[in-house]
C-alpha positions in Angstrom: 0.0 0.0 0.0 1.3 3.5 -0.9 1.3 6.0 2.0 -1.4 8.6 1.9 -3.1 7.7 -1.4 -4.9 4.5 -0.3 -3.9 2.9 -3.6 -3.2 -0.8 -3.6 -2.1 -3.3 -6.3 -5.0 -5.6 -7.3 -4.4 -8.9 -5.6 -6.1 -10.7 -8.5 -3.2 -9.9 -10.8 -1.9 -13.3 -12.0 1.3 -12.1 -13.8 2.7 -9.6 -16.2 4.0 -10.7 -19.6 5.8 -9.3 -22.6 3.3 -8.5 -25.3 5.8 -9.8 -28.0 7.4 -12.9 -26.5 4.8 -13.9 -23.9 7.6 -14.2 -21.4 6.7 -13.5 -17.8 8.0 -10.1 -16.5 9.5 -9.8 -13.0 7.4 -7.4 -10.8 9.7 -7.2 -7.8 6.6 -7.1 -5.7 5.5 -3.9 -7.4 7.9 -1.9 -5.3 8.9 0.2 -8.3 7.1 1.2 -11.5 6.8 -1.2 -14.3 8.1 -0.1 -17.7 8.9 -1.9 -21.0 10.2 -5.5 -20.9 13.8 -6.5 -20.7 13.5 -9.7 -22.7 13.3 -7.9 -26.1 16.0 -5.7 -27.7 16.1 -2.1 -26.2 14.0 -0.2 -25.5 11.9 -3.3 -25.0 8.3 -4.1 -25.7 5.1 -3.3 -23.9 4.1 -5.3 -20.8 0.6 -6.7 -20.4 -1.3 -7.5 -17.2 -3.0 -10.9 -16.8 -5.6 -11.6 -14.0 -6.7 -14.7 -12.1 -10.0 -14.7 -14.0 -11.7 -17.4 -12.0 -11.5 -15.0 -9.0 -12.9 -12.0 -10.8 -16.5 -10.9 -10.3 -17.6 -8.4 -12.9 -20.5 -6.4 -11.4 -22.7 -3.8 -12.9 -21.1 -0.4 -13.6 -22.0 2.4 -11.1 -21.9 6.1 -11.9 -20.4 7.0 -8.6 -17.4 4.7 -9.3 -16.7 5.6 -13.0 -14.0 3.3 -14.5 -13.4 1.8 -11.1 -16.7 0.0 -11.6 -14.3 -2.5 -13.3 -11.8 -2.5 -10.5 -11.6 -6.3 -10.4 -10.0 -6.1 -13.9 -7.7 -3.1 -13.2 -4.2 -3.3 -11.8 -4.7 -0.9 -9.0 -7.6 -0.4 -6.5 -8.6 1.9 -3.7 -8.7 5.4 -5.2 -10.8 8.1 -3.5 -14.1 8.7 -5.4 -12.9 12.2 -6.3 -9.9 10.8 -8.2 -11.7 9.3 -11.3 -15.4 8.7 -10.6 -16.1 11.1 -13.4 -14.1 9.1 -15.9 -15.8 6.6 -18.3 -19.3 5.2 -18.5 -19.8 7.2 -21.6 -23.0 6.8 -23.6 -23.5 4.8 -26.8 -26.1 6.5 -29.0 -27.5 5.8 -32.5 -26.9 8.5 -35.1 -30.3 8.0 -36.8 -29.7 10.4 -39.8 -26.6 8.4 -40.8 -28.3 5.1 -40.1 -31.2 6.0 -42.5 -28.8 7.2 -45.1 -26.5 4.2 -45.0 -28.9 1.4 -44.4 -27.0 0.2 -41.4 -27.1 1.0 -37.7 -24.5 3.8 -36.9 -23.6 4.0 -33.2 -21.3 6.4 -31.5 -19.5 6.3 -28.2 -18.7 9.9 -27.2 -15.6 10.1 -25.1 -15.6 13.9 -25.1 -17.6 13.9 -21.9 -14.6 12.7 -19.8 -13.3 15.4 -17.4 -10.4 16.7 -19.6 -12.4 16.2 -22.7 -11.1 13.0 -24.3 -10.7 9.2 -24.0 -7.1 9.8 -22.8 -8.6 10.2 -19.3 -9.2 6.5 -19.0 -5.7 5.4 -19.6 -4.0 8.2 -17.7 -6.2 7.8 -14.7 -5.3 4.2 -14.3 -1.7 4.7 -15.4 -1.1 7.4 -12.9 -2.8 5.5 -10.1 -0.8 2.3 -10.9 2.5 4.1 -11.1 1.8 5.8 -7.8 0.9 2.5 -6.1 4.3 1.2 -7.3 6.1 4.1 -5.7 6.4 6.7 -8.5 6.9 10.3 -7.4 6.2 12.1 -10.7 5.1 11.4 -14.2 6.4 12.6 -17.6 5.4 12.1 -21.2 5.8 13.6 -24.7 2.5 14.7 -26.2 0.9 16.5 -29.1 -2.3 17.0 -27.2 -4.9 15.3 -25.0 -2.6 12.8 -23.2 -0.5 15.5 -21.7 -3.6 17.3 -20.4 -5.0 14.1 -18.9 -1.7 13.1 -17.2 -1.5 16.6 -15.7 -5.1 16.5 -14.4 -4.6 13.1 -12.6 -1.2 14.1 -11.2 -3.0 17.1 -9.7 -5.8 15.1 -8.3 -3.3 12.9 -6.4 -1.4 16.0 -5.2 1.8 15.0 -7.0 4.4 17.3 -8.4 3.3 18.8 -11.7 3.5 16.4 -14.6 6.6 16.9 -16.8 5.2 17.4 -20.3 7.3 17.6 -23.5 5.6 19.0 -26.6 7.0 19.5 -30.1 8.1 23.1 -31.0 5.2 25.1 -32.5 2.8 24.0 -29.8 3.8 26.7 -27.4 0.8 28.8 -26.1 -1.6 26.5 -27.9 -4.7 25.2 -26.1 -3.0 21.9 -25.2 -0.1 23.9 -23.6 -2.4 26.1 -21.7 -4.6 23.2 -20.5 -1.6 21.2 -19.2 -0.3 24.3 -17.4 -3.7 24.9 -15.9 -3.4 21.4 -14.2 0.0 22.3 -12.9 2.3 20.7 -15.6 5.8 21.8 -16.3 5.8 22.1 -20.1 8.9 22.0 -22.3 9.3 22.1 -26.0 11.6 20.2 -28.3 11.8 19.0 -31.9 9.3 18.8 -34.7 7.2 15.9 -33.6 6.3 13.7 -30.6 9.1 11.3 -31.3 11.8 14.0 -31.0 10.1 15.4 -27.9 10.1 12.0 -26.3 13.8 11.4 -27.0 14.7 14.7 -25.4 12.5 13.9 -22.4 14.2 10.6 -21.8 17.6 12.2 -22.1 16.8 15.0 -19.7 15.1 12.7 -17.1 17.3 9.7 -17.6 18.4 9.5 -13.9 14.9 9.9 -12.5 13.5 7.3 -14.9 16.2 4.8 -14.1 15.6 5.1 -10.4 11.9 4.7 -10.7 11.2 8.1 -9.3 9.6 9.2 -12.6 7.4 7.1 -14.9 7.5 7.5 -18.6 3.8 7.6 -19.5 4.3 7.4 -23.3 1.9 5.2 -25.1 2.4 1.6 -24.0 5.6 2.4 -22.1 3.9 1.2 -18.9 0.9 -1.2 -18.6 -1.6 1.1 -16.8 -2.7 3.1 -19.8 -3.7 -0.1 -21.7 -5.7 -1.3 -18.7 -7.6 2.0 -18.5 -8.3 2.1 -22.2 -9.7 -1.4 -22.1 -12.6 -0.1 -20.0 -14.1 1.1 -23.3 -14.5 -2.6 -24.3 -15.9 -3.6 -20.9 -18.5 -0.8 -21.3 -19.4 -1.7 -24.8 -20.2 -5.2 -23.5 -22.2 -3.9 -20.6 -24.1 -1.5 -22.8 -24.8 -3.8 -25.8 -24.8 -7.3 -24.3 -23.1 -10.4 -25.7 -25.9 -11.0 -28.1 -25.9 -7.6 -29.6 -22.3 -6.5 -29.9 -21.5 -4.2 -32.9 -20.4 -5.9 -36.1 -17.7 -3.3 -36.5 -15.8 -1.0 -34.2 -13.9 1.9 -35.9 -11.1 3.4 -33.9 -8.8 6.4 -34.7 -5.4 4.8 -34.3 -2.2 6.7 -33.4 -0.4 4.6 -30.8 -3.3 2.2 -30.8 -3.9 1.8 -27.0 -7.6 1.8 -27.2 -7.8 -0.6 -30.2 -5.7 -3.2 -28.4 -7.4 -2.4 -25.1 -10.9 -3.0 -26.4 -9.8 -6.4 -27.9 -8.1 -7.3 -24.6 -11.4 -6.6 -22.8 -13.3 -8.9 -25.1 -10.7 -11.7 -24.5 -11.0 -11.3 -20.8 -14.8 -11.4 -21.1 -14.4 -14.7 -22.9 -12.2 -16.0 -20.1 -14.9 -14.9 -17.6 -17.5 -16.8 -19.6 -19.4 -13.6 -20.4 -18.9 -14.0 -24.1 -19.0 -17.4 -25.9 -17.2 -17.2 -29.3 -19.2 -20.2 -30.4 -22.4 -18.2 -30.0 -21.5 -14.6 -30.0 -19.8 -12.9 -33.0 -17.1 -10.5 -31.8 -16.8 -7.1 -33.5 -14.4 -6.6 -36.3 -11.8 -4.0 -35.3 -10.9 -1.2 -37.8 -7.8 0.9 -37.3 -8.3 4.3 -38.9 -5.4 6.6 -39.8 -4.7 9.6 -42.0 -3.1 9.0 -45.4 -0.3 11.5 -44.5 0.8 9.3 -41.6 -0.4 5.7 -42.0 2.2 3.2 -40.6 -0.4 0.7 -39.4 -2.4 0.8 -42.6 0.7 0.3 -44.8 2.1 -2.5 -42.6 -1.3 -4.3 -42.5 -1.6 -4.1 -46.2 2.0 -5.4 -46.6 1.2 -8.4 -44.4 3.8 -7.5 -41.9 3.9 -8.8 -38.3 5.0 -5.5 -36.8 4.4 -1.9 -37.8 7.1 -0.3 -40.0 7.6 3.4 -39.1 7.0 6.0 -41.8 7.9 9.6 -42.5 4.9 11.7 -41.5 3.7 14.3 -43.9 1.7 15.9 -41.1 -2.0 15.8 -40.5 -4.7 18.1 -39.1 -5.7 15.2 -36.8 -2.8 15.6 -34.2 -3.7 12.3 -32.5 -3.1 10.4 -35.8 0.3 12.0 -36.4 2.2 9.0 -34.9 4.8 7.7 -37.4 5.6 4.5 -35.5 4.0 2.2 -33.0 5.9 0.4 -30.2 2.8 -2.0 -29.9 2.6 -2.4 -33.6 2.6 -6.2 -33.3 -0.3 -6.0 -30.9 -2.3 -3.6 -33.2 -1.8 -5.9 -36.2 -2.6 -8.9 -34.2 -5.9 -7.3 -33.0 -6.9 -6.4 -36.5 -6.2 -9.9 -37.9 -7.7 -11.9 -34.9 -10.9 -9.9 -35.2 -11.0 -10.2 -39.1 -10.9 -6.5 -39.2 -9.1 -4.0 -41.4 -7.1 -0.8 -41.5 -8.2 2.3 -43.5 -6.4 5.5 -44.3 -8.4 8.7 -45.1 -7.3 11.9 -46.7 -7.1 15.4 -45.1 -10.0 16.4 -47.4 -12.1 13.5 -46.2 -11.4 14.4 -42.6 -12.5 18.0 -43.0 -15.6 17.1 -45.0 -16.7 14.6 -42.4 -15.9 17.1 -39.6 -18.4 19.5 -41.2 -20.9 16.6 -41.6 -20.6 16.0 -37.9 -21.5 19.6 -37.1 -24.5 19.6 -39.5 -26.2 16.8 -37.5 -25.1 17.9 -34.1 -22.3 15.5 -33.4 -19.4 16.8 -31.2 -16.4 15.4 -32.9 -12.6 16.0 -33.1 -10.7 15.7 -36.3 -9.7 12.2 -35.2 -13.3 11.3 -34.7 -14.2 12.8 -38.1 -11.5 10.5 -39.6 -13.5 7.5 -38.2 -16.7 8.8 -39.9 -14.7 9.1 -43.2 -13.5 5.5 -42.8 -17.0 4.2 -42.3 -18.1 5.9 -45.6 -15.1 4.3 -47.3 -16.1 0.8 -46.0 -19.7 1.4 -47.0 -18.6 2.4 -50.5 -16.4 -0.7 -51.1 -19.1 -3.0 -49.7 -17.1 -4.2 -46.6 -19.8 -3.1 -44.3 -23.0 -4.8 -45.4 -26.6 -3.6 -45.3 -28.2 -4.1 -41.9 -24.9 -4.3 -39.9 -24.1 -2.3 -36.8 -21.0 -0.1 -36.8 -19.8 1.6 -33.6 -17.7 4.8 -34.0 -15.3 5.7 -31.2 -15.5 9.5 -31.0 -12.4 10.1 -28.9 -12.9 13.8 -28.2 -15.1 16.7 -28.9 -15.1 19.7 -31.3 -13.8 22.5 -29.1 -10.1 21.8 -29.4 -10.0 21.8 -33.2 -12.2 24.8 -33.5 -10.3 26.7 -30.8 -6.7 26.0 -31.6 -6.6 26.9 -35.3 -8.4 28.3 -38.2 -9.9 25.3 -39.9 -9.2 25.3 -43.7 -12.3 26.1 -45.7 -14.3 26.8 -42.5 -14.7 30.6 -42.7 
């Protein structure tokens, strides 16, 4: 138990394993934060949490608990209600105008209602809590947007020193910068993209990261964010039921934590006996990227087992501007195991569908608009059939894109 916070490691954790090799990872009694594995070549591969499923009792979600309604399947338990009870349990609604137009059922899960305004709150709430339970004193990460804001918010809620946030040059005094500072972050700027910012962060904080005083909260660099993101999958099951799961789930994929997390949730539900693959058809997972930065799409189409990095040409959807993926093997595995696919959409398609969202009253970020564009692409090529059900993950709302820049063609 960690002094003052009340946070404890979930005793129903079975083991931690390397996502690539399957080899068990030493926890050292969770006396220090868990990072990437040591069994793969440096910097290592992401670590995944496994649970003793025959001891897990998955109850009904409760608004007063938020994502900790699923605490039996989270790596850390015991947070105060004020820490994250307002995270998660987001609604699934049907977008009837698009359903009528397309001849399918179009559903949307709106993650913009989370406290900092995006789905990042799920992963960062659990990641910050888990790292703190393992003895971390401070958190750091490179970001191009919402993740830095969420990490700063949850660091503040635990009374920790301000999150150390590195952003690419050019983001200074933007909305993401101001939001992170609002929640107490120390914000620094370096390089032209998130990869360069991350390298600089790890160089500057090398000693603190090595000692375990700091935790690198980069996508998949520690296991808590994946566990938090998987609560989307647990909620989809609770909201739809095993007999009525969507045929398709379309997800905007940068680092891919949510895509992998939702699929992990379904596999755990199978292990719990809540879903029977012999009777229940699991959703087909769709990774959506922008054509200007589409490493997952290109690697999937090439039949690769891991994602090959690309040179990004830049995209208006900041969350999709991720030229590599440390969990690329897990992303591609998820797509193939689910009989899904990967779709890249153009900047013009993103902007056109962003406008469409506004016309029918859907609060959507550029990343969310990319998902709408991908659905139209799948409808046009016949992949999504008449009468099927497609769930769009709308990962954030409209205020950030409208507030941080002049949208091309908007005025």
